[in-house]
C-alpha angles and dihedrals in degrees: 000000000000125000117230136174122233130189113213133176117255095242093056091044091054090050092048092047091053091053092046091048093053090053104253090144132053113244091027104233139113095252093055091046093051093044090054093045093050093046092050092048095047090047091052093049091050091050092050091049091050092049090050091051091051091052093054 
């Protein structure tokens, strides 16, 4: 894995911390939460791009 730095607004950080604290990620930490969120987002974008190519 590679370490990166991210700047995030305080409101979003508080929301994320609430989700992490209630155990929505395993292990329950910010890094795991962000890795999962980025993976889900990238996967969704790739799927949309593939669907667009299939429609052409």
